[in-house]
C-alpha positions in Angstrom: 95.8 82.7 79.7 94.6 82.9 83.2 93.8 86.2 85.0 93.2 86.7 88.7 93.1 89.6 91.2 96.4 90.6 92.9 95.8 91.1 96.6 97.0 94.5 96.9 95.5 97.8 97.9 95.3 98.8 94.2 93.3 96.7 91.8 95.2 95.4 88.9 95.6 91.9 87.4 98.2 89.4 87.0 98.4 87.0 84.0 100.1 83.8 83.1 102.7 83.3 80.3 104.1 80.0 79.4 108.0 79.9 79.2 109.8 76.6 78.4 106.9 74.6 79.7 106.6 76.6 83.0 104.0 79.1 84.1 105.3 82.7 84.7 103.1 85.2 86.5 103.2 88.8 85.4 101.4 92.1 85.4 101.1 94.9 82.9 99.6 98.3 83.6 99.5 101.6 81.8 100.7 102.6 78.3 103.8 104.4 77.1 107.6 103.8 77.5 107.9 100.2 78.9 109.5 99.6 82.3 110.2 96.1 83.7 110.4 95.7 87.4 112.5 92.8 88.6 112.2 91.6 92.3 114.9 90.4 94.6 115.5 87.0 96.3 112.3 85.6 98.0 110.1 88.4 96.8 107.6 88.7 94.0 105.3 91.0 92.0 103.5 92.0 95.2 106.7 93.7 96.5 106.1 96.4 93.8 102.6 97.1 94.9 103.4 100.6 96.0 105.2 101.4 92.7 103.3 99.8 89.8 100.1 102.0 89.9 102.1 105.3 90.4 104.5 104.7 87.5 101.7 103.5 85.2 99.5 106.6 86.1 102.5 108.8 85.1 102.4 107.6 81.5 104.5 104.4 81.4 103.6 100.8 80.6 104.8 98.9 83.7 105.5 95.3 83.6 106.5 93.1 86.6 107.0 89.4 86.6 107.6 86.7 89.2 111.0 85.0 88.4 110.9 81.3 87.8 111.0 79.7 91.3 109.4 82.7 93.1 105.9 84.2 93.7 103.2 82.7 91.6 105.5 81.3 88.9 106.3 77.6 88.6 108.8 76.2 90.9 110.5 73.3 89.1 113.4 71.4 90.4 116.5 72.5 88.5 119.7 74.3 88.7 118.9 78.0 89.3 121.3 80.7 88.3 121.4 84.3 87.1 121.8 83.3 83.4 118.5 81.3 83.6 116.6 84.4 84.9 118.3 86.7 82.2 117.1 84.2 79.6 113.5 84.4 81.0 113.4 88.1 81.1 114.9 88.4 77.5 112.2 86.0 76.2 109.5 87.8 78.1 110.7 91.0 76.5 110.5 89.4 73.0 107.0 88.0 73.6 105.4 91.0 75.3 107.3 94.1 74.7 109.6 94.4 71.7 110.7 97.9 72.2 113.7 99.4 74.1 112.9 99.1 77.9 114.0 100.5 81.1 114.8 97.7 83.5 114.2 98.4 87.3 115.6 95.9 89.8 116.1 95.6 93.6 118.9 93.5 95.1 119.4 90.4 93.0 117.0 92.1 90.5 119.4 95.0 90.3 122.2 92.6 89.3 119.9 91.0 86.7 119.2 94.5 85.3 123.0 95.1 84.8 123.3 91.7 83.1 120.5 92.6 80.7 121.9 96.0 80.0 125.3 94.6 79.3 124.4 91.4 77.4 121.3 92.6 75.6 121.9 96.2 74.7 119.4 96.0 71.8 116.5 95.7 74.3 117.6 98.3 76.8 116.9 101.9 77.1 118.2 102.4 80.6 118.4 100.9 84.1 117.3 101.7 87.6 119.1 99.9 90.4 117.8 99.7 94.0 120.5 98.4 96.5 121.8 96.1 93.8 123.5 92.9 94.9 127.0 92.1 94.1 126.3 88.5 93.4 123.7 85.8 93.7 125.7 84.4 96.7 128.9 85.3 98.4 132.1 84.3 96.6 134.5 82.1 98.6 137.1 84.8 98.7 134.7 87.2 100.2 134.2 85.1 103.3 136.6 84.1 106.1 137.3 80.4 106.8 134.7 80.2 109.5 131.9 81.8 107.4 132.8 79.5 104.5 132.3 76.5 106.8 129.1 77.8 108.2 127.6 78.6 104.8 128.8 75.3 103.3 127.2 73.4 106.1 124.0 75.3 105.9 123.8 74.7 102.2 124.3 71.0 102.6 121.6 70.7 105.3 119.1 72.7 103.4 119.7 70.5 100.3 119.3 67.2 102.3 116.2 65.2 101.5 115.7 64.5 105.2 116.8 67.7 107.0 116.1 70.1 104.1 112.3 70.3 104.4 112.6 70.5 108.2 115.0 73.4 108.1 113.2 75.3 105.3 109.9 75.0 107.3 111.6 76.8 110.1 113.3 79.4 107.9 109.9 80.3 106.2 107.9 80.8 109.5 106.2 84.1 109.5 107.9 85.1 112.8 111.3 84.5 111.3 110.4 86.5 108.2 109.3 89.3 110.4 112.5 89.3 112.4 114.6 89.3 109.2 112.7 92.3 107.9 113.4 94.1 111.1 117.0 93.9 110.3 116.7 95.3 106.7 113.8 97.7 107.1 114.5 100.9 109.2 110.8 101.9 109.3 108.9 99.3 111.5 105.6 100.6 110.1 106.5 99.3 106.6 106.6 95.7 108.0 102.9 95.0 107.7 101.0 91.8 107.8 100.4 92.1 104.1 104.2 92.2 103.5 104.7 89.1 105.6 102.0 87.3 103.8 103.3 88.1 100.3 106.7 86.7 101.2 105.4 83.7 103.2 102.7 82.5 100.8 105.0 81.3 97.9 107.2 79.5 100.4 104.2 77.1 100.9 104.1 76.0 97.3 105.3 72.5 96.3 108.9 72.8 95.2 109.8 75.9 97.1 112.3 74.2 99.4 114.2 72.7 96.4 114.3 76.1 94.7 115.7 77.6 98.0 118.3 74.8 98.2 119.3 75.2 94.6 119.8 79.0 94.8 121.9 78.8 97.9 124.4 76.6 96.1 124.3 78.5 92.7 127.3 80.4 91.3 127.5 84.0 92.4 127.5 85.3 88.8 129.4 88.2 87.2 130.7 91.0 89.4 129.1 94.4 88.6 132.4 95.8 87.7 132.8 93.2 85.0 129.6 94.4 83.4 130.1 98.2 83.5 132.3 98.4 80.3 129.5 96.9 78.3 126.8 99.3 79.5 126.1 102.4 77.3 122.7 103.5 78.6 121.8 105.8 81.4 121.7 104.4 85.0 119.8 105.7 88.1 121.2 104.1 91.3 119.4 104.5 94.5 120.7 103.2 97.8 119.0 102.8 101.2 121.9 104.0 103.3 121.0 101.9 106.4 121.1 98.5 104.5 123.1 95.8 106.3 122.8 93.3 103.5 124.3 95.6 100.8 126.0 98.3 102.9 126.4 101.8 101.5 130.1 101.1 101.2 129.3 98.9 98.2 127.9 102.0 96.4 131.3 103.5 96.0 131.8 101.6 92.6 128.6 103.1 91.3 129.6 106.6 92.5 133.0 106.3 90.7 131.2 105.0 87.6 129.5 108.4 87.3 132.9 109.8 86.2 132.8 107.7 83.0 129.2 106.7 82.5 125.8 108.4 82.5 125.0 107.5 86.1 123.0 109.4 88.7 123.4 108.2 92.3 120.9 108.9 95.0 121.4 108.0 98.6 118.2 107.5 100.8 119.0 108.1 104.5 117.7 106.0 107.2 116.3 103.4 104.7 117.1 99.7 104.4 117.5 97.1 101.6 114.1 97.6 99.9 113.7 101.4 99.4 110.9 101.0 96.8 108.8 99.4 99.5 110.0 101.2 102.5 110.2 104.8 101.0 108.0 104.3 97.9 107.2 108.2 97.7 111.0 108.9 97.5 111.7 106.1 94.9 108.8 106.8 92.7 109.5 110.5 92.5 113.2 109.9 91.7 112.4 107.4 89.0 109.9 109.7 87.3 112.2 112.7 87.6 115.0 110.8 86.1 112.9 109.3 83.3 111.7 112.8 82.4 115.2 114.3 82.4 116.5 111.5 80.2 113.3 111.6 78.0 113.0 107.8 78.4 
């Protein structure tokens, strides 16, 4: 096992766990009821830097891991999909936790939480969803003909051995990352150089371009509504109401779910796609209040 310092304002260590011959980076802090934090597309452990210490200090054992293909984890060339990451997280739980766990996820991480709660109820105590995605990619029927053509062409170009590296090198430039964040973060002060660096650095690793290309052409995965009937644990759903990527309109299915399931919904005004990073004081407080109420 290797251990190194995570470059964050709070000192905590990240470790390496081997999974199916690949190196997976993770952190563990605190003791008590286990929480597993699952990042979204292009992010990593560092995206939870404002949450891990607070949740741990409140009496929880907090785990966060870099999904295969992201952050400090290995980036092998293979077919990436949601099922692969669910298997990874399930095996991580079996190796490191082994007691009912609350899974917390943002964006794609939120959809992964739903899949874990539905498909592996034996490991789940509850779920916290932060602007959860409806799929790994858009489904063809969700796009008009023009957008289908544009997305199909982009996917082919980024997968090309000749043009793919050239295009990816431009997509991952710090200036482009900053401009993308300006679209999805409402608070400009939250878009720091530290945030840009933690998103940019993994994109420089060998294999990052092929991971990116593979994910863009991956299946969308199950719809959240297909998973709901299998979920029988409490859910806390928080939604940055100014998110252009997963608009607040998509939250209606979760608000309706509260009629038949143990679901608490919290809208966060004037906040974008990553409320845990943009409004950590709100998200941390809501998570801790909900955990205390549910005695999780």
